[in-house]
C-alpha positions as CSV (number, residue, x, y, z in Angstrom):
1,M,111.4,122.2,93.5
2,E,111.6,122.5,89.7
3,L,109.0,121.7,87.0
4,R,110.3,120.6,83.6
5,S,108.0,120.7,80.6
6,S,107.7,121.4,76.9
7,G,105.3,124.1,75.6
8,D,103.9,126.8,77.9
9,R,105.5,127.5,81.3
10,Q,104.1,125.8,84.4
11,Q,102.6,128.2,86.9
12,I,103.0,127.5,90.6
13,I,99.7,128.4,92.5
14,S,100.7,127.5,96.0
15,E,103.9,126.5,97.8
16,P,105.2,125.5,101.2
17,D,105.4,128.2,103.9
18,D,108.6,130.3,103.9
19,P,110.0,129.5,106.3
20,T,108.6,126.0,106.9
21,R,108.9,125.1,110.7
22,V,109.3,121.4,111.9
23,F,110.4,119.9,115.1
24,T,113.8,118.1,115.1
25,G,113.3,114.2,114.4
26,E,109.9,114.8,112.6
27,N,108.9,114.3,109.1
28,V,107.7,117.4,106.9
29,S,105.7,117.3,103.7
30,L,106.6,120.1,101.2
31,T,103.6,120.7,98.9
32,W,103.4,122.7,95.7
33,R,100.3,123.0,93.5
34,H,100.6,123.9,90.0
35,Y,98.5,124.8,86.9
36,Q,99.2,122.9,83.8
37,S,98.0,124.0,80.5
38,S,96.4,121.4,78.2
39,R,99.2,122.3,75.6
40,L,101.9,121.3,78.1
41,T,103.5,118.1,78.4
42,L,105.2,117.6,81.9
43,S,108.6,115.8,81.6
44,E,110.0,115.8,85.2
45,V,109.4,117.2,88.8
46,V,112.8,117.6,90.6
47,F,113.7,118.3,94.2
48,G,117.2,119.0,95.2
49,I,119.7,121.6,96.6
50,S,119.7,124.8,94.4
51,K,123.2,125.9,93.5
52,A,121.9,128.8,91.2
53,V,118.5,129.9,89.8
54,N,117.0,127.0,88.0
55,H,119.8,124.8,88.6
56,L,119.5,121.9,91.1
57,N,122.7,120.0,92.0
58,P,122.3,117.5,93.4
59,K,119.0,116.4,92.4
60,L,117.8,114.5,95.5
61,I,114.7,113.0,93.8
62,A,113.3,113.2,90.3
63,V,109.9,112.3,89.4
64,N,109.0,111.3,85.6
65,A,105.9,112.2,83.7
66,R,104.2,108.9,84.8
67,G,104.8,109.6,88.5
68,F,107.7,107.4,89.2
69,P,110.3,108.7,91.6
70,E,114.0,108.2,91.3
71,V,115.9,109.0,94.6
72,K,119.5,109.7,94.4
73,E,121.5,106.9,95.9
74,G,122.2,107.3,99.5
75,Y,119.2,109.7,100.1
76,E,116.4,107.0,100.1
77,P,116.0,107.3,104.0
78,F,115.7,111.1,103.8
79,V,113.4,112.1,101.0
80,S,110.4,110.5,99.3
81,W,107.6,111.3,96.9
82,A,103.7,111.7,98.0
83,G,102.6,113.8,95.2
84,N,100.0,113.2,92.5
85,L,100.9,114.6,89.1
86,T,97.5,114.0,87.7
87,A,96.1,116.2,90.3
88,F,98.8,118.8,89.7
89,V,100.1,118.5,93.3
90,A,103.8,117.9,93.9
91,V,104.7,116.7,97.6
92,F,108.1,115.9,98.8
93,V,108.6,114.4,102.3
94,L,111.6,114.9,104.1
95,H,112.3,112.4,106.8
96,N,113.8,112.9,110.3
97,V,114.5,116.5,109.8
């Protein structure tokens, strides 16, 4: 998960267990809570496959500052957004793991 913003840096205050355990065929919610300075403007929250530090490719789902998700074509059945950016909570759901 990656937070993109302008101004101060975001600070992750909690993240999913590592490793996260789930039974085959079930859904799993991955939750990150973050702190956001009042001087900061969030532009995007992204979940994807990490190829390098701070570089996700492909981006499986990107959520804009208004909380609207855009899922990469073909991945709609596998990943969804259940977070609340105004509450500083990013939740991505992986389906049928």
